[in-house]
CHARMM-style PDB file with segment names, atoms N, HN, CA, C and O in Angstrom:
ATOM      1  N   MET     1      21.201 152.474 119.300  1.00  0.00      PROA
ATOM      2  CA  MET     1      21.543 153.871 119.496  1.00  0.00      PROA
ATOM      3  C   MET     1      21.415 154.602 118.149  1.00  0.00      PROA
ATOM      4  O   MET     1      21.978 154.160 117.147  1.00  0.00      PROA
ATOM      5  N   SER     2      20.693 155.693 118.128  1.00  0.00      PROA
ATOM      6  HN  SER     2      20.237 156.053 118.942  1.00  0.00      PROA
ATOM      7  CA  SER     2      20.494 156.433 116.883  1.00  0.00      PROA
ATOM      8  C   SER     2      21.613 157.457 116.672  1.00  0.00      PROA
ATOM      9  O   SER     2      22.215 157.960 117.620  1.00  0.00      PROA
ATOM     10  N   TYR     3      21.859 157.738 115.420  1.00  0.00      PROA
ATOM     11  HN  TYR     3      21.369 157.329 114.650  1.00  0.00      PROA
ATOM     12  CA  TYR     3      22.871 158.721 115.042  1.00  0.00      PROA
ATOM     13  C   TYR     3      22.346 160.130 115.319  1.00  0.00      PROA
ATOM     14  O   TYR     3      21.208 160.454 114.978  1.00  0.00      PROA
ATOM     15  N   GLN     4      23.173 160.955 115.932  1.00  0.00      PROA
ATOM     16  HN  GLN     4      24.098 160.693 116.209  1.00  0.00      PROA
ATOM     17  CA  GLN     4      22.791 162.344 116.190  1.00  0.00      PROA
ATOM     18  C   GLN     4      23.775 163.260 115.480  1.00  0.00      PROA
ATOM     19  O   GLN     4      24.990 163.124 115.623  1.00  0.00      PROA
ATOM     20  N   ARG     5      23.228 164.191 114.715  1.00  0.00      PROA
ATOM     21  HN  ARG     5      22.241 164.301 114.598  1.00  0.00      PROA
ATOM     22  CA  ARG     5      24.052 165.092 113.921  1.00  0.00      PROA
ATOM     23  C   ARG     5      24.709 166.187 114.748  1.00  0.00      PROA
ATOM     24  O   ARG     5      25.734 166.738 114.347  1.00  0.00      PROA
ATOM     25  N   PHE     6      24.127 166.506 115.899  1.00  0.00      PROA
ATOM     26  HN  PHE     6      23.294 166.059 116.225  1.00  0.00      PROA
ATOM     27  CA  PHE     6      24.565 167.659 116.683  1.00  0.00      PROA
ATOM     28  C   PHE     6      24.950 167.232 118.091  1.00  0.00      PROA
ATOM     29  O   PHE     6      24.283 166.402 118.710  1.00  0.00      PROA
ATOM     30  N   SER     7      26.032 167.809 118.582  1.00  0.00      PROA
ATOM     31  HN  SER     7      26.574 168.483 118.080  1.00  0.00      PROA
ATOM     32  CA  SER     7      26.472 167.466 119.934  1.00  0.00      PROA
ATOM     33  C   SER     7      25.494 168.006 120.967  1.00  0.00      PROA
ATOM     34  O   SER     7      24.805 169.000 120.734  1.00  0.00      PROA
ATOM     35  N   THR     8      25.447 167.344 122.092  1.00  0.00      PROA
ATOM     36  HN  THR     8      26.006 166.537 122.281  1.00  0.00      PROA
ATOM     37  CA  THR     8      24.585 167.788 123.193  1.00  0.00      PROA
ATOM     38  C   THR     8      24.962 169.189 123.626  1.00  0.00      PROA
ATOM     39  O   THR     8      24.084 169.994 123.935  1.00  0.00      PROA
ATOM     40  N   ASP     9      26.245 169.497 123.655  1.00  0.00      PROA
ATOM     41  HN  ASP     9      26.959 168.843 123.404  1.00  0.00      PROA
ATOM     42  CA  ASP     9      26.693 170.843 124.057  1.00  0.00      PROA
ATOM     43  C   ASP     9      26.186 171.904 123.085  1.00  0.00      PROA
ATOM     44  O   ASP     9      25.726 172.965 123.509  1.00  0.00      PROA
ATOM     45  N   ASP    10      26.269 171.625 121.786  1.00  0.00      PROA
ATOM     46  HN  ASP    10      26.643 170.764 121.442  1.00  0.00      PROA
ATOM     47  CA  ASP    10      25.794 172.594 120.789  1.00  0.00      PROA
ATOM     48  C   ASP    10      24.291 172.828 120.917  1.00  0.00      PROA
ATOM     49  O   ASP    10      23.827 173.967 120.866  1.00  0.00      PROA
ATOM     50  N   VAL    11      23.543 171.758 121.081  1.00  0.00      PROA
ATOM     51  HN  VAL    11      23.919 170.832 121.123  1.00  0.00      PROA
ATOM     52  CA  VAL    11      22.090 171.875 121.208  1.00  0.00      PROA
ATOM     53  C   VAL    11      21.733 172.605 122.509  1.00  0.00      PROA
ATOM     54  O   VAL    11      20.820 173.430 122.533  1.00  0.00      PROA
ATOM     55  N   ALA    12      22.455 172.297 123.582  1.00  0.00      PROA
ATOM     56  HN  ALA    12      23.197 171.626 123.563  1.00  0.00      PROA
ATOM     57  CA  ALA    12      22.197 172.953 124.869  1.00  0.00      PROA
ATOM     58  C   ALA    12      22.472 174.453 124.780  1.00  0.00      PROA
ATOM     59  O   ALA    12      21.723 175.250 125.346  1.00  0.00      PROA
ATOM     60  N   MET    13      23.535 174.847 124.077  1.00  0.00      PROA
ATOM     61  HN  MET    13      24.143 174.200 123.617  1.00  0.00      PROA
ATOM     62  CA  MET    13      23.833 176.278 123.926  1.00  0.00      PROA
ATOM     63  C   MET    13      22.757 176.973 123.100  1.00  0.00      PROA
ATOM     64  O   MET    13      22.363 178.094 123.419  1.00  0.00      PROA
ATOM     65  N   LEU    14      22.282 176.325 122.049  1.00  0.00      PROA
ATOM     66  HN  LEU    14      22.603 175.414 121.790  1.00  0.00      PROA
ATOM     67  CA  LEU    14      21.204 176.893 121.237  1.00  0.00      PROA
ATOM     68  C   LEU    14      19.945 177.037 122.075  1.00  0.00      PROA
ATOM     69  O   LEU    14      19.303 178.087 122.054  1.00  0.00      PROA
ATOM     70  N   ARG    15      19.588 176.001 122.809  1.00  0.00      PROA
ATOM     71  HN  ARG    15      20.109 175.148 122.827  1.00  0.00      PROA
ATOM     72  CA  ARG    15      18.406 176.033 123.663  1.00  0.00      PROA
ATOM     73  C   ARG    15      18.485 177.184 124.659  1.00  0.00      PROA
ATOM     74  O   ARG    15      17.517 177.923 124.844  1.00  0.00      PROA
ATOM     75  N   GLU    16      19.642 177.331 125.299  1.00  0.00      PROA
ATOM     76  HN  GLU    16      20.427 176.731 125.149  1.00  0.00      PROA
ATOM     77  CA  GLU    16      19.840 178.404 126.279  1.00  0.00      PROA
ATOM     78  C   GLU    16      19.659 179.774 125.628  1.00  0.00      PROA
ATOM     79  O   GLU    16      19.049 180.673 126.207  1.00  0.00      PROA
ATOM     80  N   GLU    17      20.192 179.918 124.432  1.00  0.00      PROA
ATOM     81  HN  GLU    17      20.687 179.188 123.961  1.00  0.00      PROA
ATOM     82  CA  GLU    17      20.057 181.189 123.703  1.00  0.00      PROA
ATOM     83  C   GLU    17      18.586 181.495 123.397  1.00  0.00      PROA
ATOM     84  O   GLU    17      18.136 182.629 123.561  1.00  0.00      PROA
ATOM     85  N   LEU    18      17.850 180.486 122.956  1.00  0.00      PROA
ATOM     86  HN  LEU    18      18.215 179.565 122.823  1.00  0.00      PROA
ATOM     87  CA  LEU    18      16.432 180.675 122.651  1.00  0.00      PROA
ATOM     88  C   LEU    18      15.647 181.090 123.892  1.00  0.00      PROA
ATOM     89  O   LEU    18      14.783 181.964 123.827  1.00  0.00      PROA
ATOM     90  N   VAL    19      15.950 180.464 125.010  1.00  0.00      PROA
ATOM     91  HN  VAL    19      16.652 179.753 125.063  1.00  0.00      PROA
ATOM     92  CA  VAL    19      15.235 180.754 126.262  1.00  0.00      PROA
ATOM     93  C   VAL    19      15.634 182.106 126.834  1.00  0.00      PROA
ATOM     94  O   VAL    19      14.769 182.902 127.199  1.00  0.00      PROA
ATOM     95  N   LEU    20      16.922 182.371 126.916  1.00  0.00      PROA
ATOM     96  HN  LEU    20      17.624 181.724 126.619  1.00  0.00      PROA
ATOM     97  CA  LEU    20      17.415 183.599 127.548  1.00  0.00      PROA
ATOM     98  C   LEU    20      17.013 184.863 126.803  1.00  0.00      PROA
ATOM     99  O   LEU    20      16.790 185.906 127.417  1.00  0.00      PROA
ATOM    100  N   HSD    21      16.922 184.772 125.500  1.00  0.00      PROA
ATOM    101  HN  HSD    21      17.103 183.924 125.001  1.00  0.00      PROA
ATOM    102  CA  HSD    21      16.621 185.955 124.704  1.00  0.00      PROA
ATOM    103  C   HSD    21      15.144 186.107 124.390  1.00  0.00      PROA
ATOM    104  O   HSD    21      14.755 187.009 123.647  1.00  0.00      PROA
ATOM    105  N   SER    22      14.315 185.231 124.950  1.00  0.00      PROA
ATOM    106  HN  SER    22      14.630 184.498 125.554  1.00  0.00      PROA
ATOM    107  CA  SER    22      12.853 185.298 124.774  1.00  0.00      PROA
ATOM    108  C   SER    22      12.465 185.645 123.332  1.00  0.00      PROA
ATOM    109  O   SER    22      11.729 186.600 123.085  1.00  0.00      PROA
ATOM    110  N   MET    23      12.968 184.861 122.402  1.00  0.00      PROA
ATOM    111  HN  MET    23      13.566 184.085 122.603  1.00  0.00      PROA
ATOM    112  CA  MET    23      12.722 185.118 120.990  1.00  0.00      PROA
ATOM    113  C   MET    23      11.301 184.742 120.605  1.00  0.00      PROA
ATOM    114  O   MET    23      10.749 183.763 121.107  1.00  0.00      PROA
ATOM    115  N   ASP    24      10.711 185.533 119.705  1.00  0.00      PROA
ATOM    116  HN  ASP    24      11.160 186.328 119.297  1.00  0.00      PROA
ATOM    117  CA  ASP    24       9.419 185.135 119.152  1.00  0.00      PROA
ATOM    118  C   ASP    24       9.686 184.051 118.106  1.00  0.00      PROA
ATOM    119  O   ASP    24      10.842 183.746 117.814  1.00  0.00      PROA
ATOM    120  N   SER    25       8.626 183.470 117.540  1.00  0.00      PROA
ATOM    121  HN  SER    25       7.687 183.719 117.777  1.00  0.00      PROA
ATOM    122  CA  SER    25       8.823 182.344 116.630  1.00  0.00      PROA
ATOM    123  C   SER    25       9.583 182.735 115.364  1.00  0.00      PROA
ATOM    124  O   SER    25      10.317 181.917 114.810  1.00  0.00      PROA
ATOM    125  N   TRP    26       9.418 183.975 114.899  1.00  0.00      PROA
ATOM    126  HN  TRP    26       8.822 184.640 115.349  1.00  0.00      PROA
ATOM    127  CA  TRP    26      10.158 184.421 113.724  1.00  0.00      PROA
ATOM    128  C   TRP    26      11.656 184.482 114.030  1.00  0.00      PROA
ATOM    129  O   TRP    26      12.475 183.974 113.265  1.00  0.00      PROA
ATOM    130  N   GLN    27      12.009 185.116 115.168  1.00  0.00      PROA
ATOM    131  HN  GLN    27      11.344 185.529 115.790  1.00  0.00      PROA
ATOM    132  CA  GLN    27      13.413 185.231 115.554  1.00  0.00      PROA
ATOM    133  C   GLN    27      14.012 183.858 115.847  1.00  0.00      PROA
ATOM    134  O   GLN    27      15.139 183.566 115.447  1.00  0.00      PROA
ATOM    135  N   ALA    28      13.255 183.023 116.543  1.00  0.00      PROA
ATOM    136  HN  ALA    28      12.340 183.259 116.868  1.00  0.00      PROA
ATOM    137  CA  ALA    28      13.744 181.677 116.860  1.00  0.00      PROA
ATOM    138  C   ALA    28      13.941 180.859 115.584  1.00  0.00      PROA
ATOM    139  O   ALA    28      14.901 180.097 115.471  1.00  0.00      PROA
ATOM    140  N   GLY    29      13.036 181.017 114.631  1.00  0.00      PROA
ATOM    141  HN  GLY    29      12.255 181.636 114.722  1.00  0.00      PROA
ATOM    142  CA  GLY    29      13.191 180.331 113.348  1.00  0.00      PROA
ATOM    143  C   GLY    29      14.451 180.766 112.630  1.00  0.00      PROA
ATOM    144  O   GLY    29      15.164 179.945 112.053  1.00  0.00      PROA
ATOM    145  N   GLU    30      14.723 182.067 112.668  1.00  0.00      PROA
ATOM    146  HN  GLU    30      14.143 182.734 113.137  1.00  0.00      PROA
ATOM    147  CA  GLU    30      15.956 182.586 112.067  1.00  0.00      PROA
ATOM    148  C   GLU    30      17.186 181.987 112.756  1.00  0.00      PROA
ATOM    149  O   GLU    30      18.167 181.643 112.097  1.00  0.00      PROA
ATOM    150  N   ARG    31      17.126 181.866 114.081  1.00  0.00      PROA
ATOM    151  HN  ARG    31      16.329 182.146 114.617  1.00  0.00      PROA
ATOM    152  CA  ARG    31      18.273 181.324 114.824  1.00  0.00      PROA
ATOM    153  C   ARG    31      18.466 179.844 114.517  1.00  0.00      PROA
ATOM    154  O   ARG    31      19.596 179.377 114.375  1.00  0.00      PROA
ATOM    155  N   LEU    32      17.357 179.104 114.415  1.00  0.00      PROA
ATOM    156  HN  LEU    32      16.439 179.484 114.530  1.00  0.00      PROA
ATOM    157  CA  LEU    32      17.460 177.691 114.041  1.00  0.00      PROA
ATOM    158  C   LEU    32      18.097 177.563 112.657  1.00  0.00      PROA
ATOM    159  O   LEU    32      18.954 176.709 112.429  1.00  0.00      PROA
ATOM    160  N   GLU    33      17.668 178.417 111.752  1.00  0.00      PROA
ATOM    161  HN  GLU    33      16.972 179.110 111.937  1.00  0.00      PROA
ATOM    162  CA  GLU    33      18.222 178.412 110.398  1.00  0.00      PROA
ATOM    163  C   GLU    33      19.725 178.693 110.429  1.00  0.00      PROA
ATOM    164  O   GLU    33      20.498 177.989 109.779  1.00  0.00      PROA
ATOM    165  N   MET    34      20.140 179.707 111.174  1.00  0.00      PROA
ATOM    166  HN  MET    34      19.512 180.278 111.702  1.00  0.00      PROA
ATOM    167  CA  MET    34      21.576 180.039 111.273  1.00  0.00      PROA
ATOM    168  C   MET    34      22.359 178.882 111.872  1.00  0.00      PROA
ATOM    169  O   MET    34      23.439 178.545 111.387  1.00  0.00      PROA
ATOM    170  N   PHE    35      21.821 178.273 112.924  1.00  0.00      PROA
ATOM    171  HN  PHE    35      20.944 178.547 113.318  1.00  0.00      PROA
ATOM    172  CA  PHE    35      22.488 177.146 113.579  1.00  0.00      PROA
ATOM    173  C   PHE    35      22.746 176.029 112.567  1.00  0.00      PROA
ATOM    174  O   PHE    35      23.850 175.491 112.491  1.00  0.00      PROA
ATOM    175  N   LEU    36      21.724 175.690 111.800  1.00  0.00      PROA
ATOM    176  HN  LEU    36      20.827 176.127 111.863  1.00  0.00      PROA
ATOM    177  CA  LEU    36      21.868 174.607 110.831  1.00  0.00      PROA
ATOM    178  C   LEU    36      22.865 174.949 109.737  1.00  0.00      PROA
ATOM    179  O   LEU    36      23.675 174.105 109.353  1.00  0.00      PROA
ATOM    180  N   VAL    37      22.819 176.160 109.235  1.00  0.00      PROA
ATOM    181  HN  VAL    37      22.161 176.846 109.546  1.00  0.00      PROA
ATOM    182  CA  VAL    37      23.771 176.587 108.199  1.00  0.00      PROA
ATOM    183  C   VAL    37      25.196 176.544 108.752  1.00  0.00      PROA
ATOM    184  O   VAL    37      26.116 176.095 108.069  1.00  0.00      PROA
ATOM    185  N   GLU    38      25.375 177.008 109.980  1.00  0.00      PROA
ATOM    186  HN  GLU    38      24.628 177.373 110.535  1.00  0.00      PROA
ATOM    187  CA  GLU    38      26.704 176.972 110.616  1.00  0.00      PROA
ATOM    188  C   GLU    38      27.240 175.550 110.726  1.00  0.00      PROA
ATOM    189  O   GLU    38      28.453 175.343 110.753  1.00  0.00      PROA
ATOM    190  N   HSD    39      26.343 174.572 110.789  1.00  0.00      PROA
ATOM    191  HN  HSD    39      25.358 174.740 110.767  1.00  0.00      PROA
ATOM    192  CA  HSD    39      26.741 173.177 110.907  1.00  0.00      PROA
ATOM    193  C   HSD    39      26.720 172.446 109.561  1.00  0.00      PROA
ATOM    194  O   HSD    39      26.807 171.219 109.511  1.00  0.00      PROA
ATOM    195  N   GLY    40      26.603 173.216 108.469  1.00  0.00      PROA
ATOM    196  HN  GLY    40      26.532 174.213 108.510  1.00  0.00      PROA
ATOM    197  CA  GLY    40      26.720 172.637 107.140  1.00  0.00      PROA
ATOM    198  C   GLY    40      25.448 172.052 106.549  1.00  0.00      PROA
ATOM    199  O   GLY    40      25.505 171.247 105.619  1.00  0.00      PROA
ATOM    200  N   PHE    41      24.299 172.454 107.085  1.00  0.00      PROA
ATOM    201  HN  PHE    41      24.252 173.108 107.840  1.00  0.00      PROA
ATOM    202  CA  PHE    41      23.024 171.934 106.593  1.00  0.00      PROA
ATOM    203  C   PHE    41      22.201 173.047 105.973  1.00  0.00      PROA
ATOM    204  O   PHE    41      22.351 174.220 106.316  1.00  0.00      PROA
ATOM    205  N   GLY    42      21.341 172.664 105.066  1.00  0.00      PROA
ATOM    206  HN  GLY    42      21.220 171.711 104.788  1.00  0.00      PROA
ATOM    207  CA  GLY    42      20.365 173.586 104.527  1.00  0.00      PROA
ATOM    208  C   GLY    42      19.084 173.458 105.333  1.00  0.00      PROA
ATOM    209  O   GLY    42      18.907 172.510 106.097  1.00  0.00      PROA
ATOM    210  N   VAL    43      18.199 174.420 105.153  1.00  0.00      PROA
ATOM    211  HN  VAL    43      18.343 175.191 104.532  1.00  0.00      PROA
ATOM    212  CA  VAL    43      16.932 174.380 105.879  1.00  0.00      PROA
ATOM    213  C   VAL    43      15.913 175.251 105.160  1.00  0.00      PROA
ATOM    214  O   VAL    43      16.262 176.268 104.560  1.00  0.00      PROA
ATOM    215  N   SER    44      14.684 174.853 105.223  1.00  0.00      PROA
ATOM    216  HN  SER    44      14.400 174.027 105.710  1.00  0.00      PROA
ATOM    217  CA  SER    44      13.582 175.644 104.688  1.00  0.00      PROA
ATOM    218  C   SER    44      13.196 176.692 105.738  1.00  0.00      PROA
ATOM    219  O   SER    44      12.910 176.350 106.885  1.00  0.00      PROA
ATOM    220  N   LYS    45      13.189 177.965 105.341  1.00  0.00      PROA
ATOM    221  HN  LYS    45      13.421 178.243 104.409  1.00  0.00      PROA
ATOM    222  CA  LYS    45      12.841 179.045 106.268  1.00  0.00      PROA
ATOM    223  C   LYS    45      11.454 178.844 106.885  1.00  0.00      PROA
ATOM    224  O   LYS    45      11.312 178.970 108.101  1.00  0.00      PROA
ATOM    225  N   PRO    46      10.414 178.532 106.073  1.00  0.00      PROA
ATOM    226  CA  PRO    46       9.090 178.306 106.673  1.00  0.00      PROA
ATOM    227  C   PRO    46       9.080 177.122 107.650  1.00  0.00      PROA
ATOM    228  O   PRO    46       8.412 177.173 108.682  1.00  0.00      PROA
ATOM    229  N   GLU    47       9.816 176.068 107.323  1.00  0.00      PROA
ATOM    230  HN  GLU    47      10.359 176.027 106.485  1.00  0.00      PROA
ATOM    231  CA  GLU    47       9.881 174.917 108.222  1.00  0.00      PROA
ATOM    232  C   GLU    47      10.589 175.276 109.524  1.00  0.00      PROA
ATOM    233  O   GLU    47      10.197 174.809 110.593  1.00  0.00      PROA
ATOM    234  N   ALA    48      11.628 176.103 109.440  1.00  0.00      PROA
ATOM    235  HN  ALA    48      11.946 176.482 108.571  1.00  0.00      PROA
ATOM    236  CA  ALA    48      12.344 176.534 110.647  1.00  0.00      PROA
ATOM    237  C   ALA    48      11.419 177.336 111.554  1.00  0.00      PROA
ATOM    238  O   ALA    48      11.464 177.183 112.774  1.00  0.00      PROA
ATOM    239  N   GLN    49      10.591 178.179 110.976  1.00  0.00      PROA
ATOM    240  HN  GLN    49      10.555 178.304 109.984  1.00  0.00      PROA
ATOM    241  CA  GLN    49       9.659 178.969 111.784  1.00  0.00      PROA
ATOM    242  C   GLN    49       8.572 178.090 112.394  1.00  0.00      PROA
ATOM    243  O   GLN    49       8.172 178.311 113.538  1.00  0.00      PROA
ATOM    244  N   ARG    50       8.090 177.099 111.650  1.00  0.00      PROA
ATOM    245  HN  ARG    50       8.415 176.920 110.721  1.00  0.00      PROA
ATOM    246  CA  ARG    50       7.106 176.173 112.217  1.00  0.00      PROA
ATOM    247  C   ARG    50       7.730 175.363 113.355  1.00  0.00      PROA
ATOM    248  O   ARG    50       7.095 175.137 114.385  1.00  0.00      PROA
ATOM    249  N   ALA    51       8.969 174.932 113.162  1.00  0.00      PROA
ATOM    250  HN  ALA    51       9.485 175.115 112.325  1.00  0.00      PROA
ATOM    251  CA  ALA    51       9.662 174.184 114.216  1.00  0.00      PROA
ATOM    252  C   ALA    51       9.840 175.055 115.460  1.00  0.00      PROA
ATOM    253  O   ALA    51       9.682 174.577 116.584  1.00  0.00      PROA
ATOM    254  N   ALA    52      10.164 176.317 115.258  1.00  0.00      PROA
ATOM    255  HN  ALA    52      10.292 176.705 114.345  1.00  0.00      PROA
ATOM    256  CA  ALA    52      10.333 177.229 116.398  1.00  0.00      PROA
ATOM    257  C   ALA    52       9.026 177.363 117.175  1.00  0.00      PROA
ATOM    258  O   ALA    52       9.039 177.400 118.405  1.00  0.00      PROA
ATOM    259  N   ARG    53       7.908 177.437 116.472  1.00  0.00      PROA
ATOM    260  HN  ARG    53       7.898 177.407 115.473  1.00  0.00      PROA
ATOM    261  CA  ARG    53       6.602 177.508 117.156  1.00  0.00      PROA
ATOM    262  C   ARG    53       6.327 176.231 117.937  1.00  0.00      PROA
ATOM    263  O   ARG    53       5.823 176.286 119.059  1.00  0.00      PROA
ATOM    264  N   ARG    54       6.656 175.080 117.352  1.00  0.00      PROA
ATOM    265  HN  ARG    54       7.065 175.036 116.441  1.00  0.00      PROA
ATOM    266  CA  ARG    54       6.438 173.802 118.058  1.00  0.00      PROA
ATOM    267  C   ARG    54       7.313 173.716 119.302  1.00  0.00      PROA
ATOM    268  O   ARG    54       6.858 173.281 120.360  1.00  0.00      PROA
ATOM    269  N   ILE    55       8.567 174.131 119.172  1.00  0.00      PROA
ATOM    270  HN  ILE    55       8.937 174.484 118.313  1.00  0.00      PROA
ATOM    271  CA  ILE    55       9.481 174.090 120.314  1.00  0.00      PROA
ATOM    272  C   ILE    55       8.951 174.981 121.430  1.00  0.00      PROA
ATOM    273  O   ILE    55       8.895 174.564 122.587  1.00  0.00      PROA
ATOM    274  N   GLY    56       8.564 176.200 121.088  1.00  0.00      PROA
ATOM    275  HN  GLY    56       8.609 176.539 120.148  1.00  0.00      PROA
ATOM    276  CA  GLY    56       8.065 177.146 122.082  1.00  0.00      PROA
ATOM    277  C   GLY    56       6.769 176.699 122.725  1.00  0.00      PROA
ATOM    278  O   GLY    56       6.572 176.887 123.926  1.00  0.00      PROA
ATOM    279  N   ALA    57       5.886 176.112 121.939  1.00  0.00      PROA
ATOM    280  HN  ALA    57       6.046 175.959 120.964  1.00  0.00      PROA
ATOM    281  CA  ALA    57       4.589 175.687 122.451  1.00  0.00      PROA
ATOM    282  C   ALA    57       4.708 174.516 123.421  1.00  0.00      PROA
ATOM    283  O   ALA    57       3.882 174.364 124.321  1.00  0.00      PROA
ATOM    284  N   ARG    58       5.712 173.709 123.242  1.00  0.00      PROA
ATOM    285  HN  ARG    58       6.383 173.832 122.511  1.00  0.00      PROA
ATOM    286  CA  ARG    58       5.878 172.518 124.077  1.00  0.00      PROA
ATOM    287  C   ARG    58       6.970 172.683 125.126  1.00  0.00      PROA
ATOM    288  O   ARG    58       7.339 171.719 125.797  1.00  0.00      PROA
ATOM    289  N   GLY    59       7.480 173.881 125.269  1.00  0.00      PROA
ATOM    290  HN  GLY    59       7.181 174.664 124.724  1.00  0.00      PROA
ATOM    291  CA  GLY    59       8.580 174.092 126.197  1.00  0.00      PROA
ATOM    292  C   GLY    59       9.900 173.852 125.497  1.00  0.00      PROA
ATOM    293  O   GLY    59       9.968 173.172 124.473  1.00  0.00      PROA
ATOM    294  N   TYR    60      10.910 174.404 126.050  1.00  0.00      PROA
ATOM    295  HN  TYR    60      10.854 174.956 126.882  1.00  0.00      PROA
ATOM    296  CA  TYR    60      12.224 174.346 125.401  1.00  0.00      PROA
ATOM    297  C   TYR    60      13.079 173.213 125.954  1.00  0.00      PROA
ATOM    298  O   TYR    60      14.206 173.441 126.395  1.00  0.00      PROA
ATOM    299  N   SER    61      12.553 172.005 125.933  1.00  0.00      PROA
ATOM    300  HN  SER    61      11.638 171.819 125.575  1.00  0.00      PROA
ATOM    301  CA  SER    61      13.351 170.884 126.436  1.00  0.00      PROA
ATOM    302  C   SER    61      14.478 170.589 125.454  1.00  0.00      PROA
ATOM    303  O   SER    61      14.342 170.797 124.248  1.00  0.00      PROA
ATOM    304  N   LEU    62      15.564 170.114 125.978  1.00  0.00      PROA
ATOM    305  HN  LEU    62      15.674 169.945 126.958  1.00  0.00      PROA
ATOM    306  CA  LEU    62      16.718 169.759 125.154  1.00  0.00      PROA
ATOM    307  C   LEU    62      16.311 168.697 124.126  1.00  0.00      PROA
ATOM    308  O   LEU    62      16.716 168.756 122.965  1.00  0.00      PROA
ATOM    309  N   LYS    63      15.515 167.742 124.563  1.00  0.00      PROA
ATOM    310  HN  LYS    63      15.186 167.694 125.506  1.00  0.00      PROA
ATOM    311  CA  LYS    63      15.068 166.673 123.674  1.00  0.00      PROA
ATOM    312  C   LYS    63      14.256 167.247 122.508  1.00  0.00      PROA
ATOM    313  O   LYS    63      14.475 166.864 121.359  1.00  0.00      PROA
ATOM    314  N   ARG    64      13.334 168.151 122.789  1.00  0.00      PROA
ATOM    315  HN  ARG    64      13.157 168.463 123.723  1.00  0.00      PROA
ATOM    316  CA  ARG    64      12.478 168.742 121.749  1.00  0.00      PROA
ATOM    317  C   ARG    64      13.327 169.536 120.751  1.00  0.00      PROA
ATOM    318  O   ARG    64      13.123 169.421 119.542  1.00  0.00      PROA
ATOM    319  N   VAL    65      14.277 170.341 121.245  1.00  0.00      PROA
ATOM    320  HN  VAL    65      14.442 170.434 122.227  1.00  0.00      PROA
ATOM    321  CA  VAL    65      15.127 171.136 120.355  1.00  0.00      PROA
ATOM    322  C   VAL    65      15.919 170.208 119.436  1.00  0.00      PROA
ATOM    323  O   VAL    65      16.002 170.447 118.231  1.00  0.00      PROA
ATOM    324  N   ARG    66      16.503 169.145 120.004  1.00  0.00      PROA
ATOM    325  HN  ARG    66      16.436 168.951 120.983  1.00  0.00      PROA
ATOM    326  CA  ARG    66      17.283 168.194 119.202  1.00  0.00      PROA
ATOM    327  C   ARG    66      16.402 167.523 118.151  1.00  0.00      PROA
ATOM    328  O   ARG    66      16.800 167.418 116.991  1.00  0.00      PROA
ATOM    329  N   GLU    67      15.214 167.071 118.541  1.00  0.00      PROA
ATOM    330  HN  GLU    67      14.891 167.156 119.483  1.00  0.00      PROA
ATOM    331  CA  GLU    67      14.319 166.400 117.597  1.00  0.00      PROA
ATOM    332  C   GLU    67      13.965 167.311 116.427  1.00  0.00      PROA
ATOM    333  O   GLU    67      13.970 166.879 115.274  1.00  0.00      PROA
ATOM    334  N   GLU    68      13.664 168.548 116.719  1.00  0.00      PROA
ATOM    335  HN  GLU    68      13.660 168.899 117.655  1.00  0.00      PROA
ATOM    336  CA  GLU    68      13.298 169.482 115.654  1.00  0.00      PROA
ATOM    337  C   GLU    68      14.486 169.769 114.739  1.00  0.00      PROA
ATOM    338  O   GLU    68      14.323 169.851 113.522  1.00  0.00      PROA
ATOM    339  N   LEU    69      15.671 169.921 115.312  1.00  0.00      PROA
ATOM    340  HN  LEU    69      15.803 169.854 116.301  1.00  0.00      PROA
ATOM    341  CA  LEU    69      16.866 170.143 114.491  1.00  0.00      PROA
ATOM    342  C   LEU    69      17.125 168.963 113.569  1.00  0.00      PROA
ATOM    343  O   LEU    69      17.443 169.141 112.393  1.00  0.00      PROA
ATOM    344  N   GLU    70      16.988 167.765 114.105  1.00  0.00      PROA
ATOM    345  HN  GLU    70      16.730 167.620 115.060  1.00  0.00      PROA
ATOM    346  CA  GLU    70      17.228 166.554 113.308  1.00  0.00      PROA
ATOM    347  C   GLU    70      16.238 166.456 112.149  1.00  0.00      PROA
ATOM    348  O   GLU    70      16.597 165.994 111.066  1.00  0.00      PROA
ATOM    349  N   LYS    71      14.988 166.889 112.371  1.00  0.00      PROA
ATOM    350  HN  LYS    71      14.696 167.264 113.251  1.00  0.00      PROA
ATOM    351  CA  LYS    71      13.978 166.864 111.310  1.00  0.00      PROA
ATOM    352  C   LYS    71      14.253 167.914 110.254  1.00  0.00      PROA
ATOM    353  O   LYS    71      14.014 167.689 109.067  1.00  0.00      PROA
ATOM    354  N   LEU    72      14.759 169.073 110.687  1.00  0.00      PROA
ATOM    355  HN  LEU    72      14.953 169.256 111.650  1.00  0.00      PROA
ATOM    356  CA  LEU    72      14.965 170.205 109.785  1.00  0.00      PROA
ATOM    357  C   LEU    72      16.195 170.102 108.896  1.00  0.00      PROA
ATOM    358  O   LEU    72      16.194 170.595 107.768  1.00  0.00      PROA
ATOM    359  N   ALA    73      17.243 169.463 109.402  1.00  0.00      PROA
ATOM    360  HN  ALA    73      17.244 169.062 110.318  1.00  0.00      PROA
ATOM    361  CA  ALA    73      18.545 169.466 108.730  1.00  0.00      PROA
ATOM    362  C   ALA    73      18.476 168.788 107.354  1.00  0.00      PROA
ATOM    363  O   ALA    73      18.162 167.603 107.242  1.00  0.00      PROA
ATOM    364  N   LEU    74      18.772 169.560 106.333  1.00  0.00      PROA
ATOM    365  HN  LEU    74      19.027 170.523 106.424  1.00  0.00      PROA
ATOM    366  CA  LEU    74      18.825 169.048 104.965  1.00  0.00      PROA
ATOM    367  C   LEU    74      20.287 168.977 104.533  1.00  0.00      PROA
ATOM    368  O   LEU    74      21.008 169.973 104.595  1.00  0.00      PROA
ATOM    369  N   VAL    75      20.709 167.823 104.107  1.00  0.00      PROA
ATOM    370  HN  VAL    75      20.124 167.014 104.056  1.00  0.00      PROA
ATOM    371  CA  VAL    75      22.095 167.650 103.670  1.00  0.00      PROA
ATOM    372  C   VAL    75      22.303 168.468 102.401  1.00  0.00      PROA
ATOM    373  O   VAL    75      21.505 168.394 101.466  1.00  0.00      PROA
ATOM    374  N   MET    76      23.372 169.241 102.377  1.00  0.00      PROA
ATOM    375  HN  MET    76      24.020 169.301 103.137  1.00  0.00      PROA
ATOM    376  CA  MET    76      23.695 170.078 101.219  1.00  0.00      PROA
ATOM    377  C   MET    76      24.558 169.294 100.256  1.00  0.00      PROA
ATOM    378  OT1 MET    76      24.945 169.814  99.209  1.00  0.00      PROA
TER     379      MET     76
END
């Protein structure tokens, strides 16, 4: 079993927000960045925007959102 930094509920709420608000990749990248900062992690703004494009291009599955968050999270 792998370690997960974010609860399923937190990731599901973020995913729902991204889908419901039909954010473009810039806005979604900003939201990913805010989510990570709120959880005590740093993040590269350009990487957050690239991750947002990947998430949107492949659909907003819970698994995809979690994978991208786990890749982006930089320990402060």
